[in-house]
C-alpha positions in Angstrom: -3.1 8.4 -11.4 -6.2 7.2 -12.8 -8.2 4.5 -11.0 -7.9 1.7 -14.0 -3.4 2.4 -13.8 -3.2 2.0 -10.1 -5.7 -1.0 -11.1 -2.7 -2.1 -13.4 0.0 -1.6 -11.0 -1.6 -3.2 -8.2 -2.4 -6.8 -9.8 1.1 -7.2 -12.2 2.4 -6.7 -8.2 0.4 -9.6 -7.9 -2.2 -8.4 -5.2 -5.6 -8.7 -6.1 -8.8 -7.1 -5.2 -12.1 -8.6 -3.7 -15.0 -6.4 -4.9 -12.7 -3.5 -5.0 -10.1 -3.9 -2.1 -6.7 -5.1 -2.4 -4.9 -6.3 0.6 -1.3 -6.4 0.5 0.2 -10.2 1.7 2.4 -10.6 5.0 5.2 -10.8 3.1 4.8 -7.8 1.4 4.9 -3.7 2.1 3.6 -0.8 0.9 4.0 2.5 0.7 1.9 5.0 -1.5 3.5 8.9 -2.7 0.0 11.9 -2.9 1.0 14.6 -4.0 0.3 17.6 -1.3 1.2 21.0 -1.9 4.6 21.8 -2.4 5.7 18.4 -0.7 5.3 14.8 -1.0 4.2 12.5 1.7 4.2 8.8 1.8 1.7 6.6 3.5 4.5 3.3 4.1 2.8 0.1 5.9 -0.7 0.4 4.1 -2.5 -3.4 4.4 -5.6 -2.6 2.3 -5.7 -0.5 0.0 -10.1 0.1 -1.0 -10.6 2.0 -3.7 -14.2 3.4 -4.7 -15.4 5.8 -7.6 -13.9 9.4 -7.1 -11.3 8.4 -4.1 -9.6 5.3 -3.1 -8.9 4.6 1.3 -5.6 3.6 2.3 -5.3 1.5 5.9 -1.8 1.1 7.8 -1.3 -1.6 9.6 -1.9 0.9 13.2 -5.6 0.3 11.9 -5.7 4.5 9.8 -7.8 5.6 6.9 -6.0 7.7 5.0 -8.8 8.6 1.9 -7.8 10.5 -1.6 -8.7 11.8 -4.7 -7.2 9.2 -7.6 -4.9 12.5 -9.2 -3.3 12.5 -5.7 -2.0 9.9 -6.0 2.1 9.9 -7.4 3.0 6.6 -7.3 3.7 3.0 -5.1 6.1 1.0 -3.4 6.2 -2.2 -3.2 8.2 -4.8 -2.2 9.2 -7.6 -0.1 9.7 -8.3 3.7 12.5 -9.7 4.5 12.2 -10.9 7.8 14.2 -14.3 9.4 11.5 -16.8 9.7 13.6 -18.4 12.9 14.0 -15.4 15.1 15.3 -15.7 18.9 15.7 -13.5 21.4 19.9 -12.7 22.5 22.5 -13.6 20.6 22.7 -16.2 17.9 23.5 -19.8 18.4 
């Protein structure tokens, strides 16, 4: 994938950039699929995507940072989280 395609995908999903870094909102869930020899590796729970000249950095909610070349990126899965706002411990009322 090229940098331009990635920017187009993220902007079309409403994810805004600040100086080349896209921040995924808390109500969204992002997964990136990366090409590996003979396999596809998913990187889940992405909170930030930093675009550099020849590569990108994916940062997860666990503070993990993955660095990949643009040509290794196969695609993204972007979803809206459906966590209820009113969560109670134990049994419901």
